[in-house]
N, C-alpha and C positions, 0 to 999 in steps of 0.2 A: 374062457370068455363068459361074461355074465349073460344069463338069459332073461334077466329082468327087463321089463318094458315100461316106458313112460308115455303119457299122453301130453300133448302140447295144447294148452288152452290160451286163446288170444282174441282180442277185439279185431274185427275184420280189417285186414290190411294195415294194422297198427304199426308205425315205423319202429317202435320199440321191439315188438315181436319179430319183425322181418330181420332186424339186426341180429336178435338172439337166435333165431332159427338158422339163419346163414352161418353163424359161428358154431352152433351145435352140429350141424350137418358137415361142415368142413372138418370137424374133429371126429366124424364118424358116429356121432350120436343121433340116430335116426328115430324119430317118434313112431310109435305103433299107429297113431292116428293124430289128427289135429282137429280140434273142436273150435270153430270160429263163431263169435257172436256177431250177428248182423243186426244191428239195432241203431236207433237215433243216437244212443250214448256212444256206440262204437264210431259213428261218423263224427260226432262232436270231439271225442277224444283224439281221434286220428288228426282232425284238423288242428287242434291244439298243439299236439307234438310237432307236426310239420312246421307250424309257425315258430315254435320254440327253437328248432334246430335249422331254421331257414338259412340257406347259403352253404350248408354242409351236406356231405354225401349221405344219400339214403340208400338203404340195402334194397336189392331187387324185391318185386312183388312176390307173393306167395305162388302165384301162378308160374312165375319165372323160376323161383327157387325149386319148385316141385316138378318142373317139366321132366318127363321121362321117368319119374319115380312112382312106384306103385304104393303110395301112402294115402290111406282113406282120409277124406276131408269131410267134415260134417259141419253144417250151418245150424245154429240154434238162435232163437230170438232173445235169449236171456241165459247167461251161465248158471244162474241160481234157481231156475224153474225146472218143472218136472221132465221136460224133454231131455235136458242135459243130464239130470240125475239118472234118468233111466238108461241113457247112452253110456254113462260111465259104469253103471252097474252091469251092463251087458259086456263092455270092453274089458273090465276087470284089470286096469292098469296097476302096476306096483306103485307108481309115483305120478304125480301131477306136476307139470312144469308150466308156470304162468309167464306168458310173454307180453304182458300189458292187459289187464282185465279190470273189471269193476271189483269191489270188495267181495270176496267170495264167502258165502255163508257156511256155517258149521255142518249142515246136512250134506253139503257137497264136499267140503274139506275132508270129511271122515271116510270117503269111499276108498281112495287108494290107501293100502295098508301102510306104506312107507311115508304117507303124508303128501304135501304139496310144497314145492319150492317157488320163491319169488326173488327177483332181483330189484332192489330199491335204488333209485338214483340219488342216494344221499348216505351219509354215514349214520348207522344206528348204534345206540338209541338216541343219539344227539338230535337228529332231524327226521322226525316221523311225519307222515302225512303227505300233503301235496306240495308241488313246486319246490323240491328240496334245494336245488341250486340257488334259487332266489333267497330263500330263508337262511341258507348257509352264508351267503355274502351279507345279507342284512344284519345277522348276529355274529358275523366274523368267526365262523365255524369253517374248519377245512372242507374242501370239496372231495367227494368220493362216492363210492357205491358199496352196497351191501347185498350179499345173497343170503336169504334166511328162510327157515321154514315158516309156514303160515299157521297161525292160530286164530281163534275167532276175533281177536282184537286187531287193531290197525298197526301193522309193522312192529309187533312185539315178540314174534316168534324167535326161537333159537337161531343165533348166527352161525352160518357155515363159513363164509369168507367175507372179509371186509378190507377195502384198499383205498387209500388216498390218491388223488390225482394231482400232479404238479400243475399249478396255475401261474401264469406269467402275466405281467403288466401289459395291457393291450388286448388281452383276451375278453371277448364280448360275452354277454349272457347267452346268446346262441351257441357260442362254442362251448361254454360250460355245460349247457344242456346236452349237446352232442357228445362230449367227452364222457359224461356220466352215462349216457345211453350206451355208448360203446363198451364202457367198463362193466356195465351191468350184464351185457352179453358175455363178456370174457369171463366174469365170475360164475355166471350159470353154467357155462361150458365146463369149467374146472370142477364145479360142484357135482354136476352129473357124472363126470369121470370118476370122481371119488365115490359117488354112490354106487356105480357099477361094480366097484371093488370092494363094497361093503366097508369103506374107510371114511365115510363122510363125517367130518368134525361137526360137533354141536356145542355151542357156548350160549348158555342162557343170557339174555340181556340184563343190563342193569337198569336203573331208573334214569330218566332224563329230567333235567331241571327245567326244560322248556315244554310247552304243550304240544299236542299233536296239531301240526299245521294245516290250515285250510288255504284256499286259493288266496294269494296275496292281493291287497287292494291296489288301486293305481298309485296311491301314495307310497306304499311299500316298494313297488316296482320302480318309481321314480328315484328313490334312494339307492336301490340296487344299481340301476344304470348309472347314477352319479358316482357311486363308489368305484365302479369299474372304469368309468371314464376318466376319473381323476386319480386312479391308482391308489385309493385309500383303503381298499380291502386288506386285512392284516395278514393274510396267508399266501402271499406271493412267494414263488420259488426264487425269484431274482434276489 
């Protein structure tokens, strides 16, 4: 059994991270420590994700997931600031696992010798950046998730695992966001299992014909909802 250890980094009570941590622990992948960012950004992002997956199951809170377990938990005001850097240097994890964070800077990324893994709720390199399910529908790109290593750019690191998700007519935007969230946790769990066996695959990303996406406008979201409502998205399983 591998003696390598990973640290789990996450925005405070982020539903993305709660799902991922639940899946990791169910598979026996227990972090050496959890570093939670408690900040206005964390509150804002938590609220956004809860709205995106409204009406669908949310994983238990971190308090509930960790009840009865002796896993150190640390709160920091910002994952890119000195307090977090010093904490990582003291913990000396082999790997960082991101369960929903802000963009992590190079000085933090370089601390774990095996790097840091992220799961992205979209297919890479096709859909980089924010709100991947929305942009996937808008540009008629298949829906899916990707687990990848982090580098200093946005969603451009080597791919570990990538998987499409079957979408059916009648699926709502909220369901697409929830499905990609669940798949992201599944892929990260598989990736950590490969990493523990020193068998983690790495495939460099190709170029994308599309830009790195930002938060979609109201007009873009209206088109996304229209296509889903009318069933004109081009990648239905039906």
